[in-house]
C-alpha angles and dihedrals in degrees: 000000000000123000095261091053090048091050090052090051092050091055089058093055128088093200129059138174105221134180110216118203123193133171115178136199092274086073091210096131150298118301111213121194124181106205134182107207127187135177137015138276118339090352093062114129122206125196116188103212099175138000136184141156115227105205123230117235119245088248093055092047090054092050092051093046089057089068102022115112091340122142092209122038139150105267090211089062092053091048094050095042090054091067096032093056090048092050092048093048090050091052092046091049094049092047091053092048089053090049090051091046091240119142116229090228089062091061113093095203147335118242108205124186093185126210115300112225101166136015117188117172112183090251087065104041095035093199109149098212096048130074133213110306140187135170130208121178130207104092117237095216091059091048092050095047096045095047099034088229127121106252131206113196147147092060098169099063097072089050089057093042089056093052103272128117096244091256157117095023096166090090092079093055095037091057093051099040104035112025115127131190091207103048138043105230136197114194103204115191117188108193124136085309120028122233138165141200121212115211114186119214087229086071087222100158092202089065096054109116136187134177146148113251101196131266121009114172098336101093093040092049092046093052093047093045091049102042104025107042134203085032112098099189141001101273108223089339093286095145092049093048090056093051136074123240112244106218096198093055091043091053092048093049090054094054093077111123091235089077092056094052120106124260139288100047141147135211143166147193088291084082106020103057142112093290089055096057095036089054088051090050091052092048092050096040092240101122090120092056115139111253094242090052091048092051091045090053094046089049092052090045090054091048095048095048091049092049096045091051091053093047092050100041103036111068097205101027093147089065096052136102111223119215114199127211139156131061092297090066086071092056102094094191093052091046091050092053092050093049091049093050096044099049126167091037118109117237131209140161121256090236089069086070089061097260129107107236095216090061096048102098098043088049090049092060091047086054092049090052090051090052090051092052093048094043091239118162122187121212106209133160128015098270119058092207091060098049104015115212096226139115112254134218142046120256121230122189121211096225 
């Protein structure tokens, strides 16, 4: 059977074994989730059979950072990394399948998010003749050919083509995996950038909402990595808890126009980076701030912008249970600020819903690939440009 025949066969099936691959903006490694997925729409069932994170080497992280969220890069580096990332992801995927004693020929398809290197919604670039844009590298054809497995990749482009901003895509998986008819839920993911999905207990799909809120871990990590090497992040929020919040800097950080823009919206480290908070320090005369105080202020800033987005965009936020995931959920100081500001909301961990939070995003892309193969389209939200009702991903055949 050739690849095209196999693809045709896969579109006739309601069940697929899919390998989801996800590398986020933290650049720490490749998340690999082996998922058995069955059914369509709200009735879809997902079984996570295996999960692992394959860490990136320091050398690879440096190479990606040379082109990640940079306005000026060497185009040759982007071109070469596109294939290098794909080849590395293929090797990592095959090694994990061997470790799990799973044959590559038993996998129906790979779902690859790729490595984001630039995210440019129109609200960021402000160029009148250009639309929303985003770029992930790690070419799907190389993945398919090197693994021998049909690959679905580049998920964000169709979202943009249909009027969205290419993010957040978690809403599609959140609705299927975590909707409840007894509880209003907010799925809050604090990665490099923070985002949330609101799932009403009414199960009214037109009321489902999803948006980025602004920085998650990115500013905190950048400050720690810059001023407290060899630390890479604020473990459990210990640095922030030892510092004092500077109210002048906090007020200046929050004056950025992004926070006045309408929902839903997306952003990235192209905006929220070291230059962003150093400019705010200059404008607030706080450049001599002690590092612990800077980290404490950035942590509070992250918490307040998350909370204010929820309070503005979710109509009944006081009557919601908030489920935390992402690296920021391990920052106890950040979590404490959010809980304080969102009282009387109830809080819980995503794992209480029977799903490991660290596997969520890789599983999401496996789920999106399953929807593409089954021709499933979800109609969520009340504006098709905000949550486009389209199938996502490009299909690459191995031969």
